[in-house]
C-alpha positions as CSV (number, residue, x, y, z in Angstrom):
1,X,-80.4,-29.0,32.9
2,X,-81.6,-26.7,35.7
3,X,-85.1,-25.5,36.7
4,X,-85.0,-22.5,34.4
5,X,-84.4,-24.7,31.4
6,X,-87.3,-27.0,32.4
7,X,-89.6,-24.0,32.9
8,X,-88.6,-22.7,29.5
9,X,-89.3,-26.0,27.8
10,X,-92.7,-26.4,29.6
11,X,-93.5,-22.8,28.5
12,X,-92.5,-23.4,24.9
13,X,-94.5,-26.7,24.6
14,X,-97.5,-25.0,26.3
15,X,-97.4,-22.1,23.9
16,X,-97.3,-24.5,20.8
17,X,-100.2,-26.4,22.2
18,X,-102.1,-23.3,22.7
19,X,-101.5,-22.0,19.2
20,X,-102.4,-25.4,17.7
21,X,-105.7,-25.4,19.7
22,X,-106.5,-21.9,18.6
23,X,-105.9,-22.8,14.9
24,X,-108.1,-25.9,15.4
25,X,-111.0,-23.7,16.8
26,X,-110.5,-21.1,14.1
27,X,-110.5,-23.8,11.3
28,X,-113.7,-25.5,12.5
29,X,-115.7,-22.4,13.6
30,X,-118.6,-21.1,11.7
31,X,-121.3,-22.9,9.7
32,X,-120.6,-26.5,8.4
33,X,-123.3,-28.3,6.5
34,X,-123.5,-32.1,6.2
35,X,-125.6,-33.8,3.5
36,X,-127.4,-37.0,3.1
37,X,-129.0,-38.0,-0.3
38,X,-131.8,-40.6,-0.7
39,X,-132.5,-41.4,-4.4
40,X,-135.7,-43.2,-5.6
41,X,-138.0,-41.9,-2.9
42,X,-141.7,-42.2,-3.5
43,X,-144.8,-40.9,-1.7
44,X,-147.0,-43.5,0.1
45,X,-149.9,-43.3,0.3
46,X,-150.4,-41.6,-3.2
47,X,-150.8,-37.8,-3.0
48,X,-151.1,-34.9,-5.5
49,X,-147.3,-34.8,-5.4
50,X,-146.9,-38.3,-6.9
51,X,-147.2,-36.7,-10.3
52,X,-143.6,-35.9,-9.9
53,X,-142.5,-39.5,-9.8
54,X,-139.4,-40.6,-7.9
55,X,-137.5,-37.9,-6.0
56,X,-134.0,-37.5,-4.7
57,X,-134.4,-36.3,-1.0
58,X,-131.6,-34.0,0.2
59,X,-131.3,-33.6,3.9
60,X,-128.9,-31.0,5.2
61,X,-127.8,-30.5,8.8
62,X,-125.8,-27.5,10.1
63,X,-123.2,-29.1,12.4
64,X,-121.3,-25.9,12.9
65,X,-121.6,-23.2,15.5
66,X,-123.0,-20.4,13.3
67,X,-126.1,-19.9,11.2
68,X,-126.1,-20.0,7.4
69,X,-128.6,-19.5,4.6
70,X,-129.3,-22.2,2.0
71,X,-129.4,-20.3,-1.3
72,X,-129.5,-23.0,-4.1
73,X,-130.0,-26.7,-4.7
74,X,-127.9,-27.9,-7.6
75,X,-126.2,-30.8,-9.3
76,X,-122.8,-31.0,-11.0
77,X,-122.2,-33.7,-13.8
78,X,-118.7,-34.7,-14.7
79,X,-118.2,-37.0,-17.8
80,X,-115.6,-39.2,-16.0
81,X,-113.7,-39.6,-12.8
82,X,-110.6,-38.2,-14.4
83,X,-112.5,-35.0,-15.4
84,X,-113.5,-34.7,-11.7
85,X,-110.0,-35.3,-10.4
86,X,-108.5,-33.0,-12.9
87,X,-111.0,-30.3,-11.8
88,X,-112.5,-29.8,-15.2
89,X,-115.6,-27.8,-15.4
90,X,-118.7,-29.9,-15.0
91,X,-122.3,-29.3,-16.2
92,X,-124.0,-27.4,-13.3
93,X,-127.8,-27.4,-13.0
94,X,-129.8,-25.4,-10.4
95,X,-133.1,-26.9,-9.2
96,X,-136.2,-25.7,-7.6
97,X,-137.1,-28.1,-4.7
98,X,-140.6,-29.5,-5.1
99,X,-141.2,-30.9,-1.6
100,X,-140.5,-31.1,2.1
101,X,-139.7,-28.2,4.2
102,X,-139.3,-24.5,3.6
103,X,-138.4,-23.0,0.3
104,X,-135.0,-21.5,-0.5
105,X,-133.5,-19.2,0.7
106,X,-133.8,-20.7,4.2
107,X,-131.8,-19.8,7.3
108,X,-130.2,-23.0,8.7
109,X,-129.3,-22.5,12.4
110,X,-126.8,-24.6,14.3
111,X,-128.1,-28.1,14.9
112,X,-131.1,-27.5,12.6
113,X,-132.1,-30.0,9.8
114,X,-133.6,-29.0,6.5
115,X,-134.8,-31.2,3.8
116,X,-136.2,-30.9,0.2
117,X,-136.8,-33.2,-2.7
118,X,-135.9,-32.7,-6.4
119,X,-137.3,-34.7,-9.3
120,X,-135.0,-37.7,-10.0
121,X,-135.5,-37.7,-13.8
122,X,-134.5,-34.1,-14.0
123,X,-131.3,-34.9,-12.2
124,X,-130.4,-37.9,-14.3
125,X,-131.7,-36.7,-17.7
126,X,-128.9,-36.5,-20.3
127,X,-126.4,-38.4,-18.1
128,X,-124.8,-41.7,-19.0
129,X,-124.0,-44.5,-16.6
130,X,-120.3,-43.5,-16.7
131,X,-121.0,-39.9,-15.5
132,X,-120.2,-38.8,-12.0
133,X,-123.3,-37.0,-10.7
134,X,-122.9,-34.8,-7.6
135,X,-126.0,-33.3,-5.9
136,X,-125.9,-30.7,-3.1
137,X,-126.6,-27.2,-2.1
138,X,-124.9,-23.8,-1.9
139,X,-125.0,-21.9,1.3
140,X,-124.1,-18.3,2.1
141,X,-121.0,-19.0,4.2
142,X,-119.2,-21.5,1.8
143,X,-117.2,-20.3,-1.2
144,X,-118.0,-23.6,-2.9
145,X,-121.1,-25.7,-2.9
146,X,-121.5,-28.7,-0.5
147,X,-121.8,-31.7,-2.8
148,X,-122.3,-35.4,-2.5
149,X,-122.2,-38.2,-5.1
150,X,-125.5,-39.5,-6.1
151,X,-125.4,-43.2,-6.6
152,X,-127.3,-44.1,-9.7
153,X,-130.4,-46.3,-8.9
154,X,-130.3,-49.7,-10.6
155,X,-133.5,-49.0,-12.6
156,X,-132.2,-45.9,-14.3
């Protein structure tokens, strides 16, 4: 192997690494929203908003590098794990947030956090203990909603 072959191999490996890095940057560019759900939240001390009872608090953080707009807060209910795995159509419900933060639609800039509360009984009404309940939001950049499983509180 002479110097020309070594230079060719170094160039080829460098080109593959550069293409892989560009693909990585392209794949993870744009807005990416992470969710955190907190069920069974209550107001302390009591306030006029306590008439709603327990809330599911949804906190969203834009961890991407571009802004996006939160457009809907929603839940999807699947009758079983198999229905979710087989991508059967679930029951989708859109909510109006009752508490915390700006109303939807809301522009979520990179690194910014947005929170809202939805009434827990509205989320869990009509669901059985075997149902898979996903709660999340739709934002302008994503083709599908960002969802996270809501763990059923013990008292419900």
